[in-house]
N, C-alpha and C positions, 0 to 999 in steps of 0.2 A: 401640819405638813411634816412628813417624816424626813430622816436624814438624806435619803436618796433623792426625794423631791427637792430638797433644799440645794443639793449639789447640782441638779439639773437646772434649777433656776439661776444659780450663780454662773454656770457655763453659758446659758442662753444670753444672760445679760452681758457677759464678757464678749460674746460673739457680736452682739448688736452694737456695743460701744467701742470696740477696738477699731483703730483706723484701718482702712483698707490696705491690703498689701500692695495694691496698685493705685495709689492716690492720684497719680498723674500719668501722662503719657511718657514715653521714653525720652522726651525732650521737655520735661517740665521746666527746667531752668530757662530754656529759650522762650517758652510760652509766657513766663513771668518776667521776661526781659532781664534775666540774671546771667552773669558770666558763668561759664562752665566751671564745674568743680574740679580743681587741680588735685590729683591724687598721686601719692608716692607709695611704693610697695617695698617692704623689707622681707627678704626670704624668697628664694626661688627653687625650693626643693620639690617635694612631691605635690604639694597643694598650691604653692605660689603661682605657677603658670596658669592655673585655672582662674585664680582671682585676677591676675593681670589681663587675661583674655576678656573678662567681664568689663573691666574699666577701659579697655581698649575699644570695645564695641558699643557700650551704652552711650546714648546720645547726650546725657547730662554730665558725663565725666571726660576728663582729659588726663591720660596717664603720662606724667611728665618726669618721674624719677623712679629708679629701681636700685635697690641696694642688696648686696649679698657679699659674704666674706670670701666665697670661693671664686677665683678668676674664671674657671671653666663655666660656672653658672652665669657669670656676668656676660661672657661671650654669647651664651644662648639667649640671654635677655636682650642683648643688643641686636641679634639677628631677628628675633621675634617682634621687638618693639624699637625700631630704629629711631623713632622720634624722642625716646626717653633718654634722660641723662643717667649715666651709670656711675655707681660709687661703691666702694667697700666700707665706707665710713658712715654709720648711722647718723652721726652728728650733722652730716651734710643735708639730710632730710629735714632735720629739726630747724635748720636756718634757711632752708629753701622756701620759695614762694609757693607753699602748698596749703590747701584747705584741709586735707585729710591724709591720714597715713593708714595703710592696711598692713597688718602684721601677720606673717605666715612663717614663723620661726619655731624652733623647738619650744615645748611648753615651759621649760625652766626660765626662758628669757622673756616670756610674755609680760610679766609684771614690770620689769625695769624698762623695757622698750615702750610699753603703753604709758607708763608714768612719765617718762621723758617727753613723749609726744603730747600728752595732755598739758604738761607744764609749759610746753612750747606753743600752746594755743591751737593745736590741731585736733580735728575730730578723728576718732579712732575706730577702726574695725579690726578686732583681734580674733584670731582663730581660737577654737576651743582647745583647752579650757581657758577661761578668763585669766586664771593665774594658777600657780602650783600649790598655793595654800589659801585657806579661808581668810586669814588676816590680810594677805596681799590683795585678794579679790575685793574685800571690804574697803580697803584703802583706795583702790582704783575707782570704785563706785562713788565714794564720797568726793574724790578729787574731780571727777567728771561733773558732778552736781555743782561743786563750788565754781568750776570754770565755765559752767553753762555750755558744755560741749556734748556732742553725741558720742557715747561710748557703746558700741554694739558688739556682741559676741557672735562668732560664726556657727551658731547652732543651725546648720543648713536644713535639717529635716523639719524644723518648725515652719519652713517656707514651702514645704511640699504640698501640692494639691491633695495627695492621698492622705497625708496626716491631717490636713484641714477637714477632709471628709470624715475621718475617724472621729475627730473631736465633735463634729456636727452630729454624727449618729449617736454618740454617747449623750450629748446634751439633749437630743430629742426624746430620750427615754425608751427608744425602740428595743434596746437590749434588755430592758428591765434592770433591776439592781445588779450591778456588776459583782460577780462572785469572786473571780480572781483573774489575773493577767499573767501571761507567760511570754517572755521575749527571748529570742535566739538571734545572736549576731556572731556568726563564725565564718572563717575563711582561712586560706593559706597565706599567712603574712599580713602585713609587713611587720616583722619584729623591729621594735624601735628601742634605741638605747636610752632615750630621755624619759620615757614613761612606760609603765606596765600596761597590760591589756585593759585594765579597768579604766585608766585615764585616757586610753586611746579609743576604745570601742564602746565601753559601757556608758560613757558620757552621752553618746547619741541617744541611747535608750532612756537614760535618766531625763534628758531634756525633753524627749518626746512624751514620756509619761507625765512629767510635771505640766507640760503644755496641754495635753488632751484631758487631764483630770482637773486642771486649774488649781492644783495645790501640790505641796512637796511631801516627801516621805517623812514619817516620824521616827522610824527606827530601821536599822539595816544590819544584816549579818552576812559576812563574806567568807567564802572558802576558795582556795585556789592552789595552783601548783606552778613552780618554775620547771617545766619539763626540758626545754632546750638548753638553757643556760643556768642550771641550778647554782653554779658557783657565783653568779652575779645576783642571784635572788630576783631575777626578772620574771615575774609571773606572766605566763603566756596563755593560761586558761583560768577562768574564775566563774563562780556563781554567786550572784547577789540575791538575797532575799530581803525584800523591802515591805514594810508595813505602812500603808497610807491611812488617813483618817477613816473611821467607820470600819476598822479592822480589815480593810481591803488588802489582800495578800498579793504580792507581785514578785515574780522571779525573773532574773536577767542572767542568761548564760552567754559568755563571750569566750572566744578562742581565736588564736592566730594559727592553729595547727591543723585544721580540717580541710581536706582537699576540695570539698564542694561548698560553695558560698551559699549560706542561708541567712536571710534577714527577714524574720517573721515576727509578728506581734499578734498574739491570740488573746482576745478579750471575751471571756465567757460570762454571759449574763444569765439571769434567771429565765428569760424568754428566748433569747437568740444569742448566737455567737458570731463575733466579727473576727475575720482574719485579714491582717494587713501583711502582704508579701511584696517587698520591694522589687523582687526579681521576676514577678509574674506579669503576664500581659495585662491582666486586670488586677491592679494592686490591692483593691479593697473588695472583699466579698462578705456577704451577710448570709448566715446559715440559719434557717428557721428550724432549728433542732434543739433538743434539750431533754431534760429529765422531769417528768411530772409525778408528783406523789399524791396518792389518795389518802388524805389526812385522816379521814374517818376510820381507816383501817390500821393506822399506826397504833402500836401497843398490843395488837391482837397476836395470838400464837399462829405462826405460819409453818405448816409442815411440808408444803409443796412450793416449788418455785413460782407456780402460777398464783399462789396466794400472796406473794410479796407485793406490798403496796406501791410499787414503782413501775412507771411506764416510760418507754423511750420514744420520743417523737423525732422522726427524721423527715423534715420538710424540704422545701425548695431552697436552692441557692440563688442569691441575687448578686451580680457583679456590677460594678459601677464604671462607666466610661468617664474618665477624668481628663481635664485639660493637660496637654503635653507641654507643660511649662517646666523649665529647668529650675530646681530649687535655688541653686547658687545665683542664677540670674535674678530671681525674685528677691533674694537676700541683698544682693549688691544694689539693685534698684531701690529697695526700701531704705538702705543706708543713705543713698543719694537724696531720696525724697525727704528723709528726716533732716538732712542738712539744709535742703531748700526751705523747709518750713521754719527752721531756725533763722535763716536769712530774712524770711518774711515776717519775723516776730511772732510766729505761731509754733513754738517748740512743742514737740510731741515725744512720747516715750516709745522707743523702738520695740518691736515685738520681742526680739531677743536682746533685751536691755541688759545693762550691767547688773541690775538686781536679779534678773532671770539667770544670768551667768553665775552670780554669787550663790543662788539657791542650788544650782547644779554642783558647784564646787563644794558646797557644804555637805551634800550627800556623798560625793566621792571621797572627801576627806574622812568622813565617818566610815565609809566602806574600807578605805585603806587602813584605818585604825583597827577595824574588825579583822581584816586579813592578817595583820601583824599580831593580833591577839588570838589567833587560831579559831576564828569564827565567833567570837564574842558578839553579843547584840549590843550595838552602840546607838545611843540617842543622837539623832541628827542635829537637833538644835543645840544641845549642851556639849556634844562631842564626848560624852561620858559613857562608860561601860554600864549598861543596864543590868545585864546578867551574862553568864558565860556558857558557851557550849563545850568548854573544856574544864579540866580539873582546876578548881579555884585556887588551890595552893600553888600550882605551877604558874597560873596567871599572875598571882600576886608577886611571885619571885621574879617573873619576867619584867614587871613594871616597877620593882623596888630594887633595882640594881644599885650598887654602890656609886655614889656621885663622884667618887674619885677615879672611876674607870672611864675611859673614853666612850665605851658603849653605853654606859649609864647616862653620860652627858648627851650623847646623840639621841637616845630614846626620849629625853626630855624636850628635844627640839620640836617634836611633832606638835606640841601644844604651846610652844613659845612663838613670839612673833619673829619676822624675818631679821630684824636688827639684832635680836639676841642670838639667832643662829649664826649670823655673820660674825658676831663678836667671838663666839666659841670657836669658829673655824680659824679666826685670826690668832687666837691663843694657842692653837694646837699645831698649826702649820707654819713653817718657815720656808723662805725661798733663797736658794743659792744661785747666783748668776756668775758664770765664768767667762772670761774673754781675753783677747789679745789683739790689739789694733783693730777694733771693730768700728771705729769712727762713729758716724751718726746713728748707726744701727744700735749701738750700745745705749744711746739716749732713749731710743724707742723701747728696747728691752727692759730697761730699768723702770721706765714709766709704766709699762704694762704690768710689771711685778708690783709696783707700789700701789696701783689701783686696788689690788686685793686687800690692802691694809695689813698684810702680814709683815713680820720681821724680814728684812731683805739684807743679804750680805753679797757684796761684789768682790770677786777674787780676780786680780789682774796678774797676768803672766808676762811681765816685762814689756808692756806696751811702749812703743816709741812715739805714739800720738798722744793726744790729751785725754785718753780714756779715764785715767784716774781723776783728773780735774772735773770731768763731766759727772762722774759718780758722786764725788764729794759735793759738788754744787747742788745735786739733787737730794742731798742729805742721807745718802746710803752709806752704811758701814762698809769700809773698804779694807781689804786684805791684799797687800802687795807682796808677792812671793819673792824670796831671796834669789837673785840672779846667779848666785854661786852654785846653786843646785839645778839640775836639769828640769826644764819646764815640761810638764805633762798635764793633760786634762785631769787625770786621776789625782794627781797631787793638788791641783786647784780645787777639785770637788771636796777632797778630804779636809783641806785647810778651811774651806767655807763652812763645812759642817761643824768643825771644831769651834770656829768663832761663833756660829749660830747658837750652839748649845751653851756657850759662855754668856751670850747676851740674853737668851731665852731658855732657861733650864727646863721649862714645862713643855717645850715643843716636842711633839711626838712623831711628826711627819716632816719630811723635807721635799720640796719641789725643786728639781734641778732645771736650769734654763741656760742655754748657750747665749752668749752675748749678741749673736746675729739673729736672734729669734724674738718674736713678741708673743707673750702669753695671751691666749684667746680668753675672752670673757666667759665666765661660768665654768671654765674647765676645772678649777680647784673644787668647786662645789660638787660637781659630778664625780670627780675622782675620789674626793673625801667621803662622800656617801657610800660609794662602792667599797672602799677600804674598810669602813666601819661595819659593813655588812658581813665581812668575812675576816676573822682574826688571823687566818693563815696567809692572807695576801701580803706579800712583801713589797711588790711594786705594781703600780697601775700606770700604764702608758696609754697614749692616744695617737691620733694621726697628726703628724707634722705635715704642713702643706707649704709648697713653694709659692710665695706671694706673687712672683712674676713667672709663672709656669710657661707662658707662651713666648718668653724673651728669646730663647734659643733651645737647641736640642739638649744641651746639658741640664738646663732647668727642668725640662720635661722628664729627663731621666731621673733626676733627684726626686721629683715629686712622686714618681712611681716607686722609687726605692723606699720612700717613707710609708707607702701604702702596704703595711704588713697585714697578716691574718688577724682577725678578731677572735678573742677567746684566750685560753691559757696558752702561753708561749714558753720558750726556753730562754729568751733574752728580750731586752727592751731597748728602746732608743734613749737618747740623752735626756729628753724631757719626761722624766718619770717622777711620780710621787712615791716616795719610799718610806717604809716604816722604820723609824730610827732605831728601835730596839733590835731588830734583826740586822740592820746595817752595822750597828756597833758590835753586835755579836760575832759577825764574820770578819770584822776588822776593816770595813770600808773597802775602797778601791785599792787595787794593786798599783802603786805609784811607779813601778818599774816599767809599765806598759806604755808605749807611745801612742797606741790606738787599741780599739777593741776592749776598752776597760769595762764597758757596760755588760757585754755578754759574759765576760769572765766573772764579774761580780754576781750576775744572775745565776751562774753555775753554782757558786758557793752558797748563795741564798737558798737555792732549791735543795742543795744538800743539807742545809740546816732546817728544812721542813717548810720553807716559805714557797709561795706561788707567785708567778709572774703573769700578769693579765693585761690584755689590751682591750679597751672598750671602744665602741664605735662613737667616738667623739673627737673633735679637733682639739689639739693641745696648744699648737703654736703656729705662727706664720714665720717662714724662714726665707732669707734671700741668700742663695748660695754664692752669688756673684762670680759665676764661672762662665767665662767668655772665650777661653782658649783651650785648644786641645792639650797644651802642656799642663794646664791646671787639672784637667780631667785625668791625665796620665799620672801626675803626682799623687792625686787622691787615690786612684786605683792601685798604684804601687804601695801606698801606705796600707790599703786593705790587704794586699798580698802579704806584706811584712807581718801584719797583725795576725793574719790567718795562720801563717807558719809558726808564729810564736805560741798561739793558742794550741795548735796541734802538738807542739813540742811539750808544752806544760801538761796538757790533759788528754792528749790523743790516745794514750794507753789506758786511760780510766774507763769505767763502765760506759760513760757517755760517749766515748770516742770523739771528744769535743773537736770540731772543725777538721777532723781527719779526712772525712769524705770530701769536703770542699777543697782541702789542700791537695789531695791526690788528684782531684779533677783538674786542677790548674796544671799540674805537671803532665797529665795525660793529654789535654787538649792543646796546650801551648808548646809542648816539647816532644813527647813520645810519638803521638800520631803524626805530626808534621815531619818529624825526623824519619819515621818509617816511610812516609810517602816520598820524601826527597831521595832517600837511599834506594828506593826501588823504582825511581822514575825512569832511568835508562833501561833496565831490564823489561819494564812493563810498557816501554815506548810512550810514557807520559800518562798512561791510564791511571796510575796511582795518584797523580796530582789531580786528575779529574775526579777520582773517587774522594780525595780529600775535600775538594770543593763541595761535592754533593753531601758529604758527611757533615761539613760545617753548616750547609744550608738546612739539612734535616734537623740538626741540633737547634738552629735558630728557630725553625718552625715549632719544635717541641716546647721551647721556652715561651715563644709567643702564644702558643695555644694554652699553655698553663696560665699565663698572665691573663689571657682573655677570659678563661673559664673560672679561675680561682679568685681573681682580683677585679674582674669586670673592666679591665683596660680595653679601650677601643682598639680595633684591629691595627690601625697605623701606629698607635702607641705600643701595642704589644709586640709588633714586629721590630720596632725601634729598640725596645728593651732587649729582645732576643739577640739582635745584631750586636749590640754593645756588650752583652754578656760574653759573646764569643771574642770580640775584639779586646775586651778587658782582660782576657786570660794572659796576654803578653805582658802588660805592666804588672799584673799580679805575680807572674812567674819571676819577673825582675825583682819584685819586693821579697819574694820567698828566697831567692838565691842570695840576696843581700843579707837576709836574716841569718841563714846558715853560715855564710862566710864570716859575718861578725861574731857569731856564736863561737866558731872555731878559733878566731883570732882574739876572743875575749874583749871585743870592743862594743860599747853600747852606742846605739843610735839615738840622735836627738829627734825632736818632733819634726814632722814633715808638714810644711806650710804650703798650701796651694793658692792662698789669696794674698794679694798685695796689701800692705798697710794703707788705711784710708784716714784722711784727716777729717775730724768732725766739724 
């Protein structure tokens, strides 16, 4: 028996002994007199709604709990699944009366969420990939086995009738020995911030190949390019070349940038060729075509093309009519069936088991290593470089960086376990929390900071509540600012950084956090990786979200204000991860500013050669606690004051810093209305009508911009536009106050718009 026949025999045996994808009816639990399987779902982004729909409709399941950090998504969840309990806290799912938890969150969170769910005794369905690293995937597989629980990975295409047919045809031997396989998976978007195109798209093809061939790749070489966001190093196009046993060559090409969606798998055999096209009416087609060689003529001299010992056979095409079954439905039902079999004392191994997910992660991790090594061939099992497609000396230099440099330490993280990586982040990052009369919110902020395990410093600006006592009780280092000097956020930040560097001299990055915010899990890891990928990055910021966005109109406005553009910016928000070397080089924050200290610092950082970047990731949950018009007025007045001060300091510089915004306030809040009022009588009131129309048009312009550029829903966009116009008045008041105080030589204190709260 040759190698090809042996492979066919293994595949046939696997097909015969593998449990049916449909072992029972849609109500297998009821048929066995078992209670329905109670399922909870965490994550309601792009894929979560599809999973929720499955467990809502399948007869064996009862969708009882839904979890997401975003309040807007929770509202959507509640409307679509009114019977389910809603929560923003994943711990609620762990303690709830649930049999299983489905995880549809960003890839970086799969490991920790799946681990906690398994430890809580829940069966787990986790979206692909199983985990972000090989070590994490291995740990999850071993934990599920120890706990005797079902751990299944969402390799959806393994449950496709078309892919099943492909596997069946290969096992039948109808293609003859497979010569090579080519896979293409391209479309326009969606660019993801948490993974590159390999981990998002190529994992589908890797899982399909491993499934239809019944074995995993031995070696992989990867090339790619970050076309859209090169500053983030986020590869959006890549080509993987994999070698399977028996020297079977396979290529996978993936891209987020092509306007026409193509999802094809071409398997060229010696006798026939099979094409699997996900987008075609008949997904699987068999072509009786190929190349035939007259072996008796090989080696002879051929002077004419007709003498060439090669003939081309172009035969018939056969397409297969396949069952119209949704793969995700089959996957979800299979997950439920496996749980039912566990209940009956007949445990089974899921088709896309933890070991299957582990094998896919192993290939992807080797592909990622090859990508970072400029296309070097990497051994999948050992994760070692077998040979290189680039200059050997350059590659050696790339992987033998000084261990004293942060980049060298981060490069070593690829082959270290997750605990080592976390320990290195703890040593390099410190957190500075600043606050004044934050009440119970400070307790939450400090707890969220301590979870990261980094050195935490709390700076208090003369609180009259028990904020200092709360911080000390939590064991946080506390800096109390001298009340004899003016309190400013800039002064608090600088004092915190100074104390942080005294406590931890090796810290190279500082994460700032306001006392009324809670740091989001995994933010530091994402920001830290991005910073280490580009030595010119001075600041990385993310999306601050209002935790209670629907509480009132002011909370909605604040949540939209935090939603800034993704990519390289001119300024950042308060919750930024900063490179301390550049921070110290420019002298930190300007302590004379009562507001606007972050934009001003970012200006100096950019002048020093640093870059400011926002990535598409949540950094914190915030509660603005704004319930009155007077609070909104004070905050907007403070913005106007800061705007005028910034324009005064740097408006004449090449950046013309905040000059345009400052002049816009004077134009819309004073000049235009003054002209309209002055000409009201001569124009018989037409000028006032024109003023109203002009304001309406400007509101429309802002709303349209917010809708197109930031994706705000039309009601939100119009609300934002309206308050942009209304806010010109308090902004003008703030600017006038600045110029008066400047003329009189009087400095303004901080503007507080929140009332002190007791903890």
